[in-house]
N, C-alpha and C positions, 0 to 999 in steps of 0.2 A: 211624344212630341216630335214634330217634323223639324227638319233643318230650318225652314223658313220661320216657323213658330219660335224656335230656339233663338235665332238671331234677332227677331223682333223683340223678344223678351229681354235679351241682353241690351239692345239699343235703348229700349224704354227705361230699363233700370238705370242706365247711365244718363238718362234724360237728354238723349241726342236726337236731333231731328233727322228724318229720312234724307233730306237734302244735304245735311252736314256729312253724314257717313258716305253717301254716294259721291260727294265731292272729293273726300279723302281717298276714295277708291278709284277716282277718275272714270266713273260711269254715270249715266244719267239716272235721275231719281226714279223714273218709270221702271227701269230695269231692276233696281234694287227693290222696288215695291212688288214687282212680279216674283222676284226670288222669295221675298218674305211671305207672299200669298201662296207660293207653291205652284204658280202657273209657268214658271221658268226655272230650269235647273241651273244652279251656279256652276261655273267652271272651277277647276282646282285653283287657278291663279286668282280668281275672284274670292274664293274662300280664304286664301292666304292674305289677300288685301283686306278682307273683312276682319281677320284676326288683328291686323295692325290697327285698323280704324277703330275697332272696339276695345283695343288693348286686352285681348284675350289670348290664351294659349293656342298657338296654331294647330298643334296635334289634336287638342280637344275638339276644336271646330272641324278639323278634317275627319275625325272619327264620327262625329254626328252626321256630317255630310255624306260620308261613305255608307253609313248604316241606312240613311234615308234612301240613297240610291239603290241599295240592295233590296230594301222593302218594296220600293217602287217596281223593281224588276220581277219580284216573285209574288206580289200581292194577289194576282189573279189565278195562281196555281192552286191545284186541289190539295197537294200534300206539302204544305209549307214547312211543317215541323220536320218531316223526313228530309226535305231538301237541306234545311239548315243543319240537321244532324250529319248529313253527308259532307257538307262544307266543313263542319267542325272536325270530322275525321281527317279530311284532306289537309286541313291546316295543321293538325297534329303531326301528320306524316311529313309535311314540309318542314316543320319546326325541328323534328327529329333528324332530318337529313342535313339541316344546316348546323347542327351541333357538332 
């Protein structure tokens, strides 16, 4: 599920209108609609505002948003699994260095 699909699902579950959420975020309805449809990528500040407007955990929404950005970045590559395995190894190294 993409970030846009995820936030649309949350908004609809809470029975909130697009314009209500957009107003709480101080953005126009068209921009939020584009984010939900995946034709526009939300900025980090907008994701944080969405968390407040939807009364959702900020870190959970940021994780879905970041995962979606990563998928978008590598979706056209030939060796996606290999790339993700390398990323995983690098993250392990970073985690071990920070301990």
